[in-house]
N, C-alpha and C positions, 0 to 999 in steps of 0.2 A: 123437866127435872133432870139433873145430872146425878147419877149414882154410880160409883166405881168407874168414873171417867167415861160413862156411856150415857148419851143423851136419850131420854125416853119421853114419849108423849104423855102429857098430864091427863089426857082423856083415855086413850086406849092402852097405855103402858107398854107399847111396843117400841123397840129401838127405832130411832129416826135415822133413815139412810142419809148419807151425804147429799146435800143439795135439795133436801125436802124438809128442811127445818123452817118453821114459821114462829116468830116471836110475836106475841100478842099482849097488849096492855088493855085492861078493862077496869071499869068501876067495880069496887068491891061488892056492890049489890047488883051488878049487871046480870043480864040473863045468861050470858056465857059462863060466868063464874058459878052461878046457881046450877047450871046444867052440869058442870064438872063436879061440883060437890054432890049432886044427886046421883050421878053415875058412879061415884067413887065412895059411897057409904061403906064403912067397915074396912077401908084400906088406909094405909099409912101415907096419906097425901099431905104434902107440905107446899102450900102456895106462898109466894113471897109478896108481901105488901111493901110497896115503895113509899118513900117519904111523902109523896103527893096523894097517897091514899089509893092509888091504882094497884092492880094485881098483875104481876108478870107471869105469863103462861108460856110453856114450851109445847108446841103442837106439831104434829105431822101434817102434811098437806091434806090428807083425807079428812082428818078431824077438823082442820081449820075451815074447810069448805062447809062443814055441818054447822058451824057456829053462826049465830046471828051477827050481822055486820053493823057495827057502830064505828065511831071514830077509833081507829086502832092503827098500829104500825106493824107492818110485816117485813121481816128481814129474811134474806136467804143466804 
């Protein structure tokens, strides 16, 4: 998520340092999206659903490694 021009992790909400940004795309009902929703109950979380039905997530490297691995694209 980008808020006030600062990229933060959708899971831990910490600022993502340069070079540690991972973009992930997941099925809207995928386990990684469900994990993010469960860990962020009661927070103002806004996930972006793309036209193909997948969800775009910004994660730091630490949280990215905690997520289940399915077909996804990681960018740095």
